[in-house]
Residue frames as qw, qx, qy, qz and C-alpha x, y, z in Angstrom:
[[0.699, 0.580, 0.208, -0.362, 1.66, 29.52, 16.17],
 [0.400, 0.703, -0.545, -0.220, 4.77, 29.37, 14.01],
 [0.233, -0.321, 0.913, -0.097, 5.68, 25.99, 15.66],
 [0.659, 0.330, 0.585, -0.338, 2.25, 24.59, 14.70],
 [0.568, 0.743, -0.154, -0.320, 2.78, 25.71, 11.14],
 [0.087, 0.608, -0.785, -0.082, 6.18, 24.14, 11.07],
 [0.431, -0.053, 0.876, -0.209, 4.75, 20.84, 12.44],
 [0.693, 0.518, 0.367, -0.342, 1.88, 20.89, 9.92],
 [0.430, 0.754, -0.431, -0.246, 4.34, 21.55, 7.06],
 [0.127, -0.434, 0.890, -0.054, 6.51, 18.59, 8.37],
 [0.592, 0.179, 0.735, -0.277, 3.42, 16.28, 8.48],
 [0.679, 0.642, 0.089, -0.343, 2.54, 17.19, 4.95],
 [0.322, 0.667, -0.654, -0.152, 6.03, 16.46, 3.66],
 [0.304, -0.226, 0.915, -0.139, 6.02, 13.15, 5.54],
 [0.682, 0.382, 0.533, -0.324, 2.67, 12.17, 3.96],
 [0.542, 0.750, -0.255, -0.281, 4.05, 13.11, 0.55],
 [0.063, 0.568, -0.821, -0.003, 7.17, 11.14, 1.10],
 [0.507, -0.002, 0.817, -0.273, 5.11, 8.14, 2.37],
 [0.718, 0.563, 0.190, -0.363, 2.83, 8.28, -0.73],
 [0.430, 0.713, -0.532, -0.151, 6.07, 8.14, -2.93],
 [0.210, -0.369, 0.891, -0.161, 7.36, 5.17, -0.85],
 [0.652, 0.189, 0.670, -0.300, 4.11, 3.23, -1.16],
 [0.679, 0.648, -0.116, -0.325, 4.03, 3.85, -4.98],
 [0.297, 0.616, -0.730, -0.013, 7.47, 2.08, -5.03],
 [0.423, -0.200, 0.822, -0.324, 6.35, -0.76, -2.86],
 [0.596, 0.227, -0.534, -0.555, 5.51, -3.68, -5.17],
 [0.519, -0.157, 0.790, -0.287, 3.73, -6.84, -4.25],
 [0.539, 0.231, -0.648, -0.486, 3.18, -9.82, -6.43],
 [0.553, -0.081, 0.715, -0.421, 0.77, -12.49, -5.16],
 [0.407, 0.076, -0.803, -0.428, -0.09, -15.86, -6.80],
 [0.458, 0.021, 0.668, -0.586, -3.37, -17.32, -5.67],
 [0.722, 0.343, 0.551, -0.237, -5.06, -20.23, -7.31],
 [0.665, 0.216, 0.520, 0.492, -2.80, -20.02, -10.26],
 [0.238, 0.867, 0.268, 0.346, -3.43, -16.35, -10.90],
 [0.558, -0.183, -0.168, 0.792, -0.73, -13.66, -10.39],
 [0.016, -0.947, -0.265, -0.180, -1.65, -10.15, -9.42],
 [0.552, -0.021, -0.167, 0.817, 0.92, -7.38, -9.09],
 [0.092, -0.902, -0.307, -0.290, 0.15, -4.06, -7.43],
 [0.324, 0.360, -0.368, 0.794, 1.83, -1.14, -5.65],
 [0.228, -0.282, -0.641, 0.677, 1.30, 0.40, -2.21],
 [0.268, 0.163, 0.022, -0.949, -1.17, 2.95, -3.64],
 [0.552, 0.243, 0.750, -0.271, -3.35, -0.02, -4.59],
 [0.521, 0.612, -0.271, -0.530, -2.82, 0.48, -8.20],
 [0.889, 0.058, 0.454, 0.026, -2.94, -2.88, -10.14],
 [0.000, -0.677, 0.551, 0.488, 0.16, -3.15, -12.36],
 [0.341, 0.252, -0.825, -0.374, -0.35, -6.67, -13.88],
 [0.785, -0.006, 0.403, -0.471, -2.71, -9.64, -14.00],
 [0.290, 0.307, -0.853, -0.307, -1.91, -13.10, -15.27],
 [0.731, -0.085, 0.297, -0.608, -4.98, -15.20, -15.23],
 [0.038, -0.260, 0.944, 0.199, -3.65, -18.14, -17.22],
 [0.410, -0.112, -0.705, -0.567, -7.14, -18.81, -18.50],
 [0.073, -0.238, -0.830, 0.500, -8.82, -19.06, -15.07],
 [0.091, -0.697, -0.655, -0.276, -12.43, -18.15, -14.44],
 [0.050, -0.717, -0.042, -0.694, -13.66, -14.81, -13.19],
 [0.740, -0.645, -0.117, -0.151, -14.24, -16.00, -9.60],
 [0.854, -0.156, -0.046, 0.494, -10.66, -17.12, -9.30],
 [0.391, 0.468, 0.032, 0.792, -9.45, -13.84, -10.69],
 [0.351, -0.752, -0.067, -0.554, -11.52, -11.84, -8.17],
 [0.861, -0.480, -0.114, 0.123, -10.22, -14.15, -5.37],
 [0.764, 0.089, -0.040, 0.638, -6.65, -13.44, -6.39],
 [0.114, 0.633, 0.037, 0.765, -7.17, -9.72, -6.58],
 [0.595, -0.727, -0.068, -0.336, -8.78, -9.68, -3.09],
 [0.894, -0.293, -0.091, 0.327, -5.89, -11.74, -1.70],
 [0.546, 0.293, -0.016, 0.785, -3.35, -9.34, -3.09],
 [0.139, -0.728, -0.073, -0.667, -5.28, -6.38, -1.74],
 [0.761, -0.634, -0.119, -0.070, -5.35, -7.88, 1.73],
 [0.832, -0.168, -0.055, 0.526, -1.65, -8.39, 1.80],
 [0.354, 0.466, 0.056, 0.809, -0.88, -4.97, 0.45],
 [0.383, -0.794, -0.148, -0.448, -3.11, -3.36, 3.11],
 [0.833, -0.478, -0.079, 0.268, -0.92, -5.13, 5.79],
 [0.651, 0.120, 0.050, 0.748, 2.27, -3.67, 4.21],
 [0.054, 0.652, 0.147, 0.742, 0.74, -0.22, 4.03],
 [0.603, -0.747, -0.178, -0.214, -0.57, -0.36, 7.62],
 [0.816, -0.326, -0.055, 0.474, 2.93, -1.31, 8.91],
 [0.451, 0.263, 0.071, 0.850, 4.53, 1.65, 7.13],
 [0.208, -0.734, -0.205, -0.613, 1.90, 4.04, 8.34],
 [0.727, -0.657, -0.192, 0.047, 2.37, 2.93, 11.94],
 [0.748, -0.064, -0.015, 0.661, 6.09, 3.50, 11.51],
 [0.212, 0.449, 0.135, 0.857, 5.66, 6.95, 10.18],
 [0.444, -0.754, -0.240, -0.421, 3.08, 7.87, 12.83],
 [0.805, -0.464, -0.179, 0.322, 5.46, 6.63, 15.44],
 [0.543, 0.196, 0.030, 0.816, 8.16, 8.90, 14.06],
 [0.104, -0.562, -0.103, -0.814, 5.80, 11.85, 14.67],
 [0.041, -0.088, 0.678, -0.729, 5.06, 10.66, 18.18],
 [0.646, 0.017, 0.019, -0.763, 1.48, 9.60, 17.24],
 [0.065, 0.159, -0.985, 0.015, 1.44, 5.97, 18.20],
 [0.737, -0.038, -0.031, -0.674, -1.80, 3.93, 17.67]]
């Protein structure tokens, strides 16, 4: 039982560390002349629309989100692998 509690505590710490790492992961994507900047927690940090229309802005945000999801997925797989939980 103690080993299980120890492992759960370790997993919790790993999750907290990963969340901090993802917050520091910054991605800047320029798509159709619009620049979107976001972190790994999917918080949008900046948007430069350069006078473009709403549809182009939405496209740029979606493109940045897709790219960040790939970054997050890669980090998550690495962390799960460290815990012996390969997917």
